[in-house]
N, C-alpha and C positions, 0 to 999 in steps of 0.2 A: 397738465399735459401738454398744452400748448408750447410750452417752454422746452418740454423735454423732446418734440417733433422737431421742433426751429434747430435744435442742438444736434438732433441726427442729420437732418438736411445740411447742416454746415459740415458736419465730420463728412458726412460722405462727397460733398463737393472738395472739400480739401483732400480727400482722398482720390479723387478723381484729379486733381491740377497735380498733385504728386505723380500718380502715373503717367500724366501728359508729359511732365517735365523729365522724368526719366526716359521715357521712350524719346525725347527730343535730345537728348546728352546722349544715349547710345546711337542715335541715329548720326549724331556730329562725329562721334569718335568712327564708327564705321565710314562715315562718308568720307572722311581727310585719308584714310587706309591708301598707300598705295601698293601694291602688286609688284613681285619680283619678276614671275613669268619665265620663260624658259629662253634661252638666249639664244637668236638666231645667229645660220651659218654663213659667213661672206655675205654680208647684206650690200647689196649693189644699189648705190643710191641713185641711179638714172632710171632705179624703178620706182616710182613715188606712187603713194597715196596720199589723198586729200581726206583729213578728218575735219567735218560739220559737225560743231559741238553745239547742242543745246539752244541752238535759234529757234523758240519755239513761242506756242504762243502765251504761256506764264513766264516767260523771260524779256521777249520783246515785243510780243504782240497787245493787242487791247485792254486784256484782261490781266496783265502784268502788273505786280504789288510792287515793282522795283523800279521807279522813276528815273534812275539815271541810265541804266538800260534803256527802259521805253524812249527815253529823250534823241539818245544817241542813235536808235533805229533806223530813221529816216534815211541819214547818211553812211550809216554802217552796212547796211543790208547789201545796197548796191556795189558797194566795194566787196562784199564777200561774193555777190552774185557773179562779178567779173573774175575772179577768181576760179569760181567752179567754171565757168564757161570756158575758162583757158585749161585746164586740166581736162576738161571734156574735150575739147579741140585738140588737145595732145595725147588724147588715147589713154589718159591715166586711171587709174580709181580713184572715183570719188565714194566716200562714207558718210551717211549720215548719222549722227548718234543725236538721240534723245532721250531724254529721263523723261520716266513715271516714278509717282510714291505711291505703294501700294498699301501701304502702313495706315489703316484708317483710324488710328488714334493721330497720327501726324495730320491726316486731313482733316481732322476736326479744329486744328489749330491754323491750316493752310491748305485748302483746297484747290488751288491754282494748278497744280501739276499732279492732279490724282489721276490714276489709271483711268483711260476711257474719257477724258475731260478735254477742252476745247485746249487748254492747256499744257497738255500732254504732247501734243500734236504740232509738226514740224509750221513755223509761222508761214502764214499765206505766200507773203512776199517773198520766200527764198525760192529761188531757181532750184528746180528738180531735175538733176540728170539721170539717165540710168545707174543705180547704184544701190549697196544693200543698206540697208537701216536699222542700227544697231539701238536696242532700248535697253537701259543701262538704270539703276538704283544707286548708283554710289559716284562719287565722283569722279574716280578712276573708270575708264572707260572699257577696260579690260576685263573688270571683276564681273563676274556671272552672266558674261556676254560671249557671243563667237567671235568677238574682234580678233585674239589672235588667230582663230584659224583662216578667218576671209584674209588676216595679211600673208600668211604663209601660204597659202592656196594660191594667189597672186604672185608670190614671189616677190614681195616688196621689200626693199630695202632702205627706204627714207618715208619717213611720216613727215607731212605738212601741215599743222594744225592752223584752223582758224574757229572763230565762235566766241564763247563766254562760260563763265567768267575768266578772265585771265588769271586771277589770284586764285581759282579754285580748281574748278572742273578741267581746263585747259591746262592749268601747272601740273595737276595729277597725272593726266592723262601724258602730258610730256615726259615726266618721272618716270613712268611706268614704260616708256617707249626706251626712252634712254637704257633703263636698267635690262631690256631685254637684247639693247647691242644696237638698234634700228638708228640711222642718222636721222636727226630730229631739228625740224624748223618750225618757226612760228613766225606767220605774216602780220608785221606791226599795224600795219593798216585794217587789219581785216580779224582783229582779236579787240574787245573792250572788258572794262570791268566798269565797279559803280561809279568809280571816280577817276581822273586821268591821275591822280597820283596814285591812289592803289595799283593802276595799271602799270606806270611809273617803275614801282615797285617790282612789281612781276614781271617786267624786264630784265632788272636787274639779276633775278633770281633764276629765271631761263639761261640768262649767259653765264651764271655762275655753274649751272647743271650742266655746261656745255651744250644747251640749244642754241640754233644759228637762229637770231634775228634777221628776220628781213625786211630792210626798210625801203621806203617808195623811191624810185630812181629819179 
């Protein structure tokens, strides 16, 4: 009897693991998808929007499980804040983008970005100026959000990206912006990845897709 109970428990645990793995695979596939969107008409590059992507408690904050991002945050966030302040002083649109994970099965594996958690909120060190906050659940900041409408309503012709990860969400959002016909730029000093090598590869990818990489003067 005891052996039969143990066997059933092991089978149940195995089933749970399979379900979790399948959910993780599906999530990663969906997260990497990039939208095409509707092309914008005659985008004016003088009318810009700054997209501040995924600088949150669960990425750069104290509860982050990603050591490479946490270690860079002390120098990285002040550089981002300087860009935010510059856009605010020039009366340009600032959009804050943050990620929430609502799938309860994925939150069993890692709940640092769970909806309603500290990790899903913007990093408290980030400078917050007036501007919309977009909550996404994919890498591409346009999918499942009102970012398209926000940019159209403000007659945006150029998007400038800062934040993280340069090789993931920033790159997906940059590609989605290119697909829509926006002029797109990434500020080199205001984006990070887990390592400098990964970031350098992402910078090459940006240039190949026609994204302007802005270097420190």
